[in-house]
N, C-alpha and C positions, 0 to 999 in steps of 0.2 A: 504494500500500500504506500501511497505518497501523501505527505503533508507539506505545508509551506510554513516556515517560521520567518517572522519579520522582527526587525529590531533597528533602533537608531542609536545615535551617540556612541559611546565606547563599547556598548554591548554589541553593536553592529560589527565592529572589528573582530570580536571574539566569535561571532556567528559565521563569519566567512561567507557572505552572500554570493550566490551564483546565478540567480534568476535576474535580479536587477540590483540596484544599489543597496536595498534593504532586505531582500528576500533570499532565503535558502530553501531549495527543494531537498526534502529528506525522504529517502526510501526506508521503510521500517516494517516490522512485523505487526500485524493486526493484534490488538490487545495490550500492547506495551503502553505504559503510562508516559505522560510528557516528561516526567522526571527521568525515567529510564532512557528515553530517546535523547534527552539532553546529555546524559552521561555517555551514550553511544557515540555522539558526535563531538565528544570531548569539550563540552561546555558545562562547567560546574553549575548546578542548580542554585548555588549561593549567589551567583551573579544575576539571578532573576528575582525581583521583588514580587512580581505577579505577572500573570499572562491573561489575555482576553481574546475572545473570538465571538464574532457576531454580536458585539455590543455587551457581552457578559463576561464576568470574571471566569477564567478557565483554570481549574485546580491543576497543580503539577502532578497530582496523584490520579488524574483522570486520563483515560485513553482517548486520543483523538480519533475521528473517523476519516476514512479515505477522502482525500481532496481538501481537507479542512485547512484553513489559513489561521494561524495563531500569532498574535503579536506579543512579544516579550518586552517587559519593562524592567529596566535596571533599578537598583536601590537609589534613592535620592542622595546626592552628595553636594556639597557646596564648600564655599570658602569664606 
């Protein structure tokens, strides 16, 4: 199955986009949680404060469906 992960800012650099400037296409096994998928692509879940899809918060412990697009948000930092 294929999902699409999106991110901006510093998190985008860790995501290594390949579809466009913000999006990475990920092939994964059905039933894997977003947390497991992040680990599979070597992106530590600690870098993700929350995720959302279709206007709703998407739990890292939930399994995405085929073709789903999920936006990852980094923790807030400032100076």
